[in-house]
Residue, then its C-alpha position, 0 to 999 in steps of 0.5 A: x523483468x516483466x510484471x504479471x497480473x494476479x488476483x487479489x485472492x491469490x496475492x493474499x493467500x500467498x502472503x498468508x503462506x509466506x507468513x505461515x512458513x516464517x522460521x520453519x525453513x531450514x534451508x537459508x537460501x529458501x528462507x531468503x526467498x521466502x523473506x524476499x517474497x514477503x517483502x515484495x507482497x508487503x510493498x504491493x499491499x502498501x501501494x494498493x492501500x495508498x492508491x485506494x486512499x488517493x482514489x477516495x480523496x479524488x472522488x470526494x466532493x470538493x470542500x467537504x469534510x470527507x475530502x479533507x479526511x481522505x486527503x490527510x489519510x492519503x498523505x499519511x499513507x504516502x509518508x508525506x511529512x507534516x512539514x511539507x504539507x499545505x493547509x489547503x489543497x489547490x482549487x480546480x481551475 
């Protein structure tokens, strides 16, 4: 299936509409479609947030507290378990 580009505003408005319709649809088929749309949009918004966290981490200056905080935020967003994390990041070559 092909992917399409939509504006952030459209995505957010669609999400609001889908949440608004929660439980108000009598047709089980349409309720299933509504739930699928809600799940897809939720995953997209999570991915967008992860990507922004990664960008913040990469754009912060090496060795700064800001970078350490951004790195932890990214690892939290990505769901990396604390036991799999290293205490420091790899230094650039």
